[in-house]
VEXDREN-2710 file (C-alpha; in Angstrom, 1 decimal):
% VEXDREN-2710
k/r/px/py/pz
1/MET/-43.3/10.5/-38.8
2/VAL/-46.8/11.4/-39.5
3/ASN/-45.9/14.5/-41.6
4/THR/-43.4/12.4/-43.6
5/LEU/-45.9/9.8/-44.3
6/LYS/-48.5/12.5/-45.3
7/THR/-46.0/13.9/-47.8
8/LEU/-45.3/10.6/-49.5
9/CYS/-48.9/9.6/-49.4
10/GLN/-49.8/12.7/-51.6
11/LEU/-46.9/11.9/-54.3
12/PRO/-48.1/9.8/-57.3
13/GLY/-46.3/6.4/-57.5
14/VAL/-48.0/4.0/-59.7
15/SER/-45.9/0.7/-60.3
16/SER/-43.2/1.6/-62.7
17/PHE/-44.1/5.2/-62.4
18/GLU/-42.4/5.8/-58.9
19/ASP/-39.8/8.5/-59.8
20/ALA/-41.8/11.5/-57.8
21/VAL/-41.5/9.4/-54.8
22/ARG/-37.8/8.2/-55.3
23/ASP/-36.8/11.7/-55.9
24/TYR/-38.6/13.0/-52.8
25/ILE/-36.9/10.1/-50.7
26/ARG/-33.4/10.6/-52.2
27/GLN/-33.5/14.1/-51.5
28/ARG/-34.5/13.6/-47.8
29/VAL/-31.9/11.0/-47.0
30/GLU/-28.9/11.7/-49.2
31/PRO/-27.5/14.0/-46.5
32/TYR/-27.1/11.0/-44.4
33/ALA/-25.9/8.2/-46.8
34/ASP/-22.6/6.8/-47.1
35/ALA/-23.7/5.6/-50.5
36/ILE/-26.6/5.9/-52.9
37/ARG/-27.6/4.5/-56.0
38/VAL/-30.6/3.7/-58.3
39/ASP/-30.5/0.3/-59.8
40/THR/-31.5/-0.8/-63.5
41/MET/-35.0/-1.6/-62.2
42/GLY/-35.5/1.9/-60.3
43/ASN/-34.8/0.8/-56.7
44/LEU/-33.2/3.6/-54.3
45/ILE/-30.6/1.8/-52.5
46/VAL/-29.0/3.7/-49.8
47/PHE/-26.1/2.7/-47.6
48/LYS/-25.3/4.2/-44.3
49/LYS/-22.3/3.2/-41.7
50/GLY/-23.3/2.4/-38.1
51/ALA/-21.3/2.2/-34.8
52/LYS/-20.6/-1.5/-35.6
53/SER/-19.0/-2.2/-39.3
54/THR/-21.1/-5.3/-40.7
55/GLY/-21.2/-4.3/-44.4
56/ASN/-24.5/-5.5/-46.1
57/LYS/-25.4/-8.1/-43.6
58/LEU/-28.8/-6.4/-42.7
59/MET/-31.1/-5.0/-45.3
60/LEU/-34.2/-3.2/-44.6
61/CYS/-36.8/-3.0/-47.3
62/ALA/-39.8/-1.0/-48.1
63/HIS/-41.7/-0.5/-51.6
64/MET/-42.5/2.8/-53.0
65/ASP/-45.1/2.0/-55.6
66/GLU/-48.9/2.0/-55.1
67/VAL/-51.7/0.3/-57.4
68/GLY/-53.3/2.7/-60.1
69/LEU/-54.4/2.4/-63.6
70/MET/-53.1/2.4/-67.1
71/VAL/-54.7/3.8/-70.4
72/ARG/-55.3/1.2/-72.9
73/SER/-57.6/3.0/-75.4
74/ILE/-59.7/5.9/-76.3
75/THR/-63.1/5.4/-77.5
76/GLU/-64.2/7.7/-80.5
77/ASP/-66.4/9.9/-78.2
78/GLY/-63.4/10.9/-76.1
79/TYR/-63.6/8.4/-73.1
80/VAL/-60.4/6.7/-71.6
81/LYS/-60.6/2.7/-71.2
82/PHE/-58.1/1.4/-68.7
83/SER/-56.5/-1.6/-66.9
84/CYS/-55.6/-1.8/-63.4
85/VAL/-51.9/-1.9/-62.2
86/GLY/-52.0/-4.0/-59.2
87/GLY/-54.7/-5.6/-57.4
88/ILE/-57.8/-3.3/-57.1
89/ASP/-61.3/-4.0/-55.8
90/ARG/-63.6/-3.2/-58.9
91/ARG/-66.3/-2.3/-56.5
92/VAL/-64.7/1.0/-55.2
93/LEU/-63.9/2.5/-58.6
94/LEU/-67.1/4.0/-59.8
95/GLY/-67.1/7.6/-59.3
96/LYS/-63.4/8.0/-57.8
97/GLN/-61.3/11.2/-59.2
98/VAL/-58.1/10.2/-61.0
99/VAL/-55.1/12.2/-62.8
100/LEU/-53.5/10.8/-65.7
101/GLY/-50.2/11.2/-67.2
102/ASP/-47.2/13.6/-66.9
103/LYS/-50.0/16.5/-67.3
104/GLN/-51.9/15.5/-64.5
105/VAL/-55.2/15.4/-66.7
106/PRO/-58.1/15.0/-64.3
107/GLY/-60.9/12.5/-64.5
108/ILE/-63.6/10.6/-63.0
109/ILE/-64.2/6.9/-63.3
110/GLY/-67.6/6.2/-64.6
111/LEU/-70.1/3.5/-65.7
112/LYS/-73.4/2.9/-67.2
113/ALA/-76.3/4.7/-65.5
114/ILE/-77.9/2.7/-62.7
115/HIS/-81.5/3.4/-64.1
116/MET/-79.9/1.9/-67.2
117/THR/-79.1/-1.4/-65.9
118/THR/-81.2/-4.6/-65.6
119/MET/-81.7/-6.5/-62.5
120/ASP/-79.1/-9.0/-63.0
121/GLU/-76.5/-6.5/-63.8
122/ARG/-77.1/-4.6/-60.3
123/LYS/-76.6/-8.0/-58.2
124/ARG/-72.9/-8.1/-59.8
125/VAL/-69.6/-6.3/-59.8
126/PRO/-69.1/-4.9/-63.0
127/ASN/-66.2/-6.1/-65.2
128/LEU/-63.2/-3.8/-65.8
129/ASN/-64.1/-3.3/-69.4
130/GLU/-67.3/-1.6/-68.5
131/TYR/-65.7/1.4/-66.6
132/TYR/-64.3/4.4/-68.3
133/ILE/-62.7/7.6/-67.3
134/ASP/-64.3/10.9/-68.3
135/ILE/-61.6/13.6/-69.0
136/GLY/-64.3/16.1/-70.2
137/ALA/-63.1/15.4/-74.1
138/LYS/-65.7/16.2/-76.8
139/ASP/-64.0/13.4/-78.8
140/LYS/-61.1/11.0/-79.6
141/GLU/-59.0/13.6/-81.2
142/SER/-59.7/16.0/-78.1
143/ALA/-58.7/13.1/-75.7
144/GLU/-55.7/12.1/-77.5
145/ALA/-54.1/15.8/-77.1
146/LEU/-54.3/15.2/-73.5
147/VAL/-53.5/11.6/-72.7
148/SER/-51.6/8.8/-74.6
149/LEU/-51.8/5.2/-74.3
150/GLY/-49.7/3.6/-71.4
151/ASP/-50.1/7.0/-69.0
152/CYS/-50.7/5.9/-65.5
153/GLY/-53.7/7.1/-63.4
154/VAL/-53.5/7.7/-60.2
155/PHE/-56.5/8.0/-57.7
156/VAL/-56.8/11.6/-56.0
157/SER/-57.4/11.4/-52.3
158/ASP/-56.9/13.9/-49.7
159/VAL/-54.9/13.1/-46.6
160/VAL/-57.1/13.5/-43.4
161/GLU/-56.3/12.6/-39.6
162/PHE/-59.8/11.8/-38.0
163/GLY/-61.5/10.0/-35.2
164/ASP/-59.3/8.5/-32.6
165/GLY/-55.9/9.0/-33.9
166/MET/-56.6/7.6/-37.4
167/LEU/-55.2/8.8/-40.8
168/LYS/-57.0/8.3/-44.0
169/ALA/-54.8/8.6/-47.5
170/LYS/-54.1/6.7/-50.5
171/ALA/-51.1/4.6/-50.7
172/ILE/-50.4/4.0/-47.1
173/ASP/-49.1/0.4/-48.5
174/ASP/-46.5/0.9/-48.4
175/ARG/-45.6/4.8/-47.9
176/VAL/-45.7/4.0/-44.3
177/GLY/-42.8/1.6/-44.5
178/CYS/-41.0/4.3/-46.5
179/ALA/-41.6/6.8/-43.9
180/VAL/-40.1/4.2/-41.2
181/LEU/-37.1/3.6/-43.3
182/ILE/-36.5/7.4/-43.9
183/HIS/-36.6/8.3/-40.2
184/LEU/-34.1/5.4/-39.3
185/LEU/-31.5/6.8/-41.9
186/GLU/-31.7/10.0/-40.2
187/GLU/-30.7/8.4/-36.9
188/GLU/-27.4/7.1/-35.5
189/LEU/-27.3/3.6/-36.4
190/PRO/-25.9/0.7/-34.2
191/MET/-24.7/-1.0/-37.2
192/ASP/-24.1/-0.8/-41.0
193/CYS/-27.4/-1.1/-42.8
194/THR/-28.4/-1.2/-46.4
195/PHE/-31.8/0.6/-47.0
196/VAL/-33.8/-0.4/-49.9
197/PHE/-37.1/1.4/-51.1
198/THR/-38.4/-0.8/-54.0
199/VAL/-40.3/-0.6/-57.1
200/GLN/-43.1/-2.8/-58.7
201/GLU/-44.0/-4.6/-55.4
202/GLU/-47.8/-4.3/-56.4
203/VAL/-47.3/-6.2/-59.7
204/GLY/-45.1/-9.2/-58.2
205/THR/-42.2/-7.9/-56.1
206/ARG/-40.2/-7.5/-59.0
207/GLY/-37.8/-4.8/-57.7
208/ALA/-37.2/-6.5/-54.5
209/PHE/-35.7/-9.7/-56.5
210/GLY/-32.9/-7.9/-58.2
211/ALA/-32.1/-5.7/-55.3
212/ALA/-31.8/-8.7/-53.1
213/PHE/-29.1/-10.0/-55.6
214/SER/-27.3/-6.8/-55.7
215/VAL/-27.1/-6.2/-51.9
216/ALA/-26.9/-9.8/-51.0
217/PRO/-27.8/-9.7/-47.4
218/GLU/-28.0/-12.3/-44.5
219/ILE/-31.0/-10.7/-43.0
220/ALA/-33.8/-8.5/-44.2
221/LEU/-36.4/-7.0/-42.3
222/VAL/-39.5/-5.7/-44.5
223/LEU/-41.9/-2.9/-43.4
224/GLU/-45.4/-3.0/-44.8
225/GLY/-49.1/-2.3/-44.9
226/THR/-51.6/-5.3/-44.6
227/THR/-54.9/-5.4/-44.9
228/ALA/-57.2/-5.3/-41.8
229/ALA/-60.7/-6.6/-42.7
230/ASP/-62.0/-5.6/-39.4
231/ASN/-65.2/-4.3/-40.4
232/PRO/-68.9/-5.2/-39.0
233/ALA/-69.7/-7.4/-42.1
234/LEU/-67.3/-10.4/-40.8
235/PRO/-67.6/-12.0/-37.4
236/GLU/-64.3/-11.2/-35.4
237/HIS/-62.7/-14.7/-35.9
238/CYS/-63.0/-14.1/-39.9
239/GLN/-61.2/-10.6/-39.7
240/VAL/-57.6/-10.3/-40.3
241/CYS/-56.2/-7.6/-37.9
242/TRP/-57.2/-4.4/-36.3
243/PRO/-55.9/-0.8/-36.6
244/GLY/-54.9/0.3/-33.3
245/ARG/-53.8/-2.8/-32.0
246/GLY/-50.1/-2.2/-32.7
247/PRO/-48.0/-3.5/-35.5
248/VAL/-48.5/-6.6/-37.2
249/LEU/-45.6/-9.2/-36.8
250/SER/-45.3/-11.7/-39.9
251/TRP/-44.8/-15.2/-39.5
252/MET/-46.0/-16.4/-42.7
253/ASP/-48.0/-15.5/-45.9
254/GLY/-48.5/-16.5/-49.4
255/SER/-45.0/-16.1/-50.5
256/ALA/-42.8/-17.0/-47.6
257/VAL/-42.6/-18.6/-44.2
258/TYR/-40.7/-16.0/-42.2
259/ASP/-37.4/-17.0/-39.9
260/ARG/-38.8/-18.2/-36.6
261/ALA/-35.9/-17.2/-34.7
262/LEU/-36.3/-13.3/-35.8
263/PHE/-39.9/-13.6/-35.5
264/GLU/-39.4/-14.6/-31.8
265/LEU/-36.8/-11.9/-31.3
266/LEU/-39.3/-9.1/-32.6
267/ARG/-42.0/-10.8/-30.2
268/GLU/-39.7/-10.5/-27.3
269/LEU/-38.8/-7.1/-28.0
270/ALA/-42.4/-5.8/-28.3
271/ASP/-43.3/-7.5/-25.0
272/GLN/-40.0/-6.2/-23.3
273/ASN/-40.9/-2.8/-24.1
274/GLN/-44.6/-2.6/-23.9
275/ILE/-45.3/-2.2/-27.4
276/PRO/-48.7/-3.8/-28.5
277/TRP/-48.3/-6.1/-31.3
278/GLN/-50.5/-8.6/-33.1
279/MET/-50.7/-11.5/-35.7
280/LYS/-53.0/-12.0/-38.8
281/HIS/-55.8/-14.4/-38.3
282/TYR/-56.2/-14.8/-42.3
283/LEU/-52.9/-15.5/-44.6
284/SER/-53.1/-14.3/-48.2
285/GLY/-50.8/-12.3/-50.6
286/GLY/-47.2/-11.8/-50.2
287/THR/-44.8/-9.3/-49.6
288/ASP/-41.1/-8.0/-50.5
289/ALA/-39.8/-10.7/-48.3
290/GLY/-41.0/-13.6/-50.5
291/ALA/-38.7/-12.3/-53.3
292/VAL/-35.9/-11.4/-51.0
293/GLN/-35.6/-14.9/-49.1
294/ARG/-35.0/-16.8/-52.3
295/ARG/-32.0/-14.9/-53.7
296/ARG/-28.8/-16.9/-54.1
297/SER/-28.3/-19.1/-50.9
298/GLY/-31.4/-17.4/-49.2
299/VAL/-31.8/-14.7/-46.7
300/ARG/-33.5/-14.6/-43.2
301/VAL/-36.4/-12.5/-43.3
302/THR/-38.9/-11.1/-41.1
303/GLY/-41.4/-8.3/-41.2
304/ILE/-43.4/-5.4/-39.6
305/SER/-46.6/-4.3/-40.8
306/ALA/-49.1/-1.7/-40.2
307/ALA/-53.1/-2.7/-40.0
308/VAL/-54.6/-1.0/-43.2
309/ARG/-58.5/-0.8/-43.6
310/TYR/-59.6/-0.5/-47.5
311/LEU/-56.1/-1.5/-48.6
312/HIS/-55.6/-0.8/-52.2
313/ALA/-58.6/1.6/-52.3
314/PRO/-58.6/5.3/-53.2
315/SER/-59.0/5.9/-49.4
316/SER/-57.4/3.7/-46.8
317/VAL/-57.2/4.0/-43.1
318/ALA/-54.5/3.2/-40.6
319/SER/-53.7/3.8/-36.7
320/ILE/-51.2/6.6/-36.4
321/SER/-50.2/5.0/-33.0
322/ASP/-49.5/1.7/-35.1
323/MET/-47.1/3.6/-37.4
324/GLU/-45.1/5.2/-34.6
325/HIS/-44.6/1.8/-32.7
326/MET/-43.7/0.4/-36.3
327/LEU/-40.9/2.9/-35.9
328/THR/-39.9/2.1/-32.6
329/LEU/-39.8/-1.7/-33.0
330/ALA/-37.7/-1.4/-35.9
331/ARG/-35.3/0.8/-34.1
332/LEU/-34.9/-1.9/-31.4
333/PHE/-34.8/-4.7/-33.6
334/LEU/-31.4/-2.9/-35.5
335/ARG/-30.1/-2.7/-31.8
336/ALA/-30.7/-6.2/-31.3
337/VAL/-29.2/-7.7/-34.5
338/ALA/-26.2/-5.4/-33.6
339/GLU/-25.6/-6.9/-30.5
340/GLN/-25.7/-10.5/-31.9
341/CYS/-23.1/-9.5/-34.8
END
């Protein structure tokens, strides 16, 4: 699964520009699908029959998009001003390499030189409008020949295995969930399943909402990446979760309270099969589960996540063993739900 994840993380897929990710996933899973379609929003929806015929009872969900940038103006001297697409910590922007638009124009994110700043400026995080992207253009006309307003910007980040089984890449959130779904689709399934690779999760779970109405499942399993915050700047009781300690099982976040019986099922399956697992110590944000849960008469939702350091940064870090355990636990969950049908 790690090789699949590496390929996915290298693809550009800023929210509403998920085409390259969707094309790769479609090419991978189409030979295994009984039905496949792309809806109006751009979600890739794949149905595969299993040993037990249950229709659309179970939906598995992971989002294809990643955070990034969007060109909003070009200065007279050829610098590109931008907005963030999704939640990005402004502290990580300075000096990062990006590529812009379909032409993959290279650029570097810049800021006023440190020796030109005041002491007060050095004590605060710069506002977004103080940053710019340097694409090497000599003036506005030269820059406009390379990029256009509305072009997306994607962080450039090598995929690297390092340390004690860790992986560094951009977009681990949520290409890890996509990788899990791809590998499940390539296997024999115990029941019918609908796999949904959603768009625009990072800007408000927009794709999942429409997909849930279209598929109309009874149960949904959401595969995600979630923030770890296990760094030495925080005491342990303030840290969220820890890469290497197993998948994170969700019971509540800022968008949903997860189905108690499904949460208990995941916990029991992990314990029975010696799969390490953990829960988050701090709750914030949300996932596609919040959008899926609220369709029509409601959906029973649950989730499995990988703990990811430096979430939404150009370089995120996660544990390879956690990702492999996500796949194993999701596989066990499908079998257990099939037995209950």
